[in-house]
C-alpha positions, 0 to 999 in steps of 0.5 A: 847540646848546642845552646850550652855550647854557646851559653859557654862560649858567652861566658868565656867571652864576657869578662867579669866585673873583678877581671877589669879591677886590674885595668882599671886601677892600671889606668887610674895610676896614670892619673896619679902620676898626672896628679903628682906632678900638679901638686908641684905647682902649689908647692913651688907657689909656697916656697916663692911665699916662703911658707913651710907648707910647701913640704907638705905638697913635696911630700904629697907629690912624692909619695902619690908619684911612687905609688902610682909608678908602682901601679903602672909598673906591676898592674900593666897588661893590655887594656880590655875593649871598651864595654858598658861594664868597663865604662862603669867601672873605670869612670867611678874608680877614676873619680875616687882614686883622684878624690882620695889622692887629692885629699892627701894635701889637705889631711897633711896640711896644718889645717886640722882637717880630720880624714872626712873633711880632707875628703870632703874638700877634695870631693867638692873639688873634683866634682865641681861642687864648690861646698867647703869646710874652711873658713878664713880664706883671706889668711890661708897659704896661697898654695892650698887656694890655688890647689883648690881652684886646679882641682875644680878646673881639672875636674870640669875638664874631666866631665866634658870628656866623659859626658860627651864621649863615654855618658852616651854611649852607657845610655845615662839618665837619656844621654844617648839622645846626643850620641852620633851615629857611626853611619851619620858622620855629618854631624860629627865637627871633627872625624877622629875622637882624638882631634874633637879631644885635641879641640876640647881642651884648647877651647877650655883653655883658651877660655880659662886664659881668657877669663883670667885676662878679664878679671885681672884687666878688671882690677882683680890680682893675678893669683885671684884671677887665675884662681877665680878664673878656673872655678868660674870657667869650671863652674866650680865655686871655690873662691879665695875669700869667705866673702866670694865675689861680695869681696870685690864690690865691683858690678863689672866683675860680676858682670865678667864672671857672670859671662863666663859661668854661662860660657861653662854652661853651654854644650862645649861641642858646639864650640868646637863647631864654631872653631872648626867648622865656622858653625855658630849652632849655640842659638840653634840648640834648643836646650842651649836656647830654653837655658839662657831664655830662663836665666833672662826670665828669672834674672829679671824677675827676681830684680823687679822683686829686689827692686820693691822689697830692699829699695835699691836701683833696678840697675843694682838689683839686675846685677845681684839678681843675674849674679846669683841667679846664673851663679846658682843655676850653672851650680858654680856656687859663687856669691856676691850677696846672702840671697837667703835673706832676699825674701821667701819668693826669692828663696824659693826661686833659689831651691828650684833653680839649685835642681835645674843646672845647665846643659849637657857636655858642659861642666855644669852638674844639676838634672840638666835642662835638657832632661826637663824639655823630654818631661815637658814634651811627655807631659804636653803628648800626655795632654794631646792623648786625653783629648784625641786618644788616637793620636800619634804624637812623637816626643820630639828634643828639636828636629830629633824624634825621642826614642822610647829608651831614651824617655824611658831613661830619663824617666828613670833617672828622675826616679832615681834622682827622687828617692836617693834625694829623700833617703839623703834627707832622711839620713841628714835627719837622723844624724841630728840635723835640722830640716833646712840643713838637710834639705838643702844640704842634700840637694846642693850635694846632688846638684853640685851646686855648693851653698844651700839655704839656711844658717848653717850651710846658706850663702854667708856659712859652710859645711864645717859645723856637720858631722864626720858622718854627714861629710862622709855622706855628703862626699859620696852623694856628690859623686853620684850627682856629678857621675849621673847616679846609676854610673855608681848605683851599678856597681852596687847591684849583683847583676854587675858583678856576675859573668 
């Protein structure tokens, strides 16, 4: 009898996931208000340029504002206490809601975009993927180019926030290794979450403004500098030109972009530590050190390859190699050249780099460096145990011992990643896409890189030739990759919706 009573009490205390949809939509409505205000900026730019498309953003802004305000008023109720279930639901709801809202100006525009294409472009921006269905960017109204850059900039700060504050507590793919225990305040750069958030936003804005100033000083127009800075710091990859960074033909601009792409790919919590406590801990971070050394090694290797296969000076080869390697490994997706034609070695190298990604707590996508480190440590331990079966060798991440649940989360992430990746390749192939397009299209969407490989979706192409089904599918895959897979997939399990 006591057990039955306790069981019924637990059921009453644990809210059903369906009941938490209302507060999730309530919070999403506030985000809708913010996005509606953001739409005013490209509308004003169009009005200043004398473009009639200002009405597209004006109508979109007014519509989203009214609907969101209605949601705030009608759905208002106390927000439940944070639980993992509510965290999963809220995160996915916010990203889906934002991508729908941000797709409205594309759909209403004179760019002749279908709902699937508009949603794909919006999801690509919000998830900082950088894949596009648009061409002839040089002749496009500046408002849409600015809107694309704004989406990536907002998506970049959003993924930093949930990556640092939410994912570790949801135990997503080993992210709990970066969680600071409540009993240990010494590792916290600031004692309060609000203060940390404020510091992160300031640092993100400071790096973005610095990038604008550097690009403008090196010869970009103010508009190009603003748009490319937002896409660079967020590691998004949307450009205002069809040739991307190849349009500028200036090595100084390419190297400046390399610096800011790397800054966007490093853990932002280290910047908070530096700005608040004056401690330079980036080089002490094992994943940051591995990431930087890996970039240098691959860039120099590819530069030597280019020098010998294309007969170009080493300095030029290093510039092209470093820019495109950093662009791919940070999942930015800019291109200064069509690296798909650099030869089979370069083709294979970029295919592998697309999987890696940057550091945790950054704006990058991909599998992330720290997961590869943990898997490598596990592999090394397995070899040791083959020789010394009784040896006790704990897994370590820097000076931390990796707990079993962290290791399990990483392995589950890898299993889920390659399972979904394989199924996506099959579905794209069934839709009629050639193998290279299916292989790299699934890969680049899942890792949020942007351009794939091959003639269709390579650095010199885009995703416009793909059909409606492929665009909807890849939009969903971009969301899966951005939200660490399990955050979205768990919503499709019956256990999530039970009491």
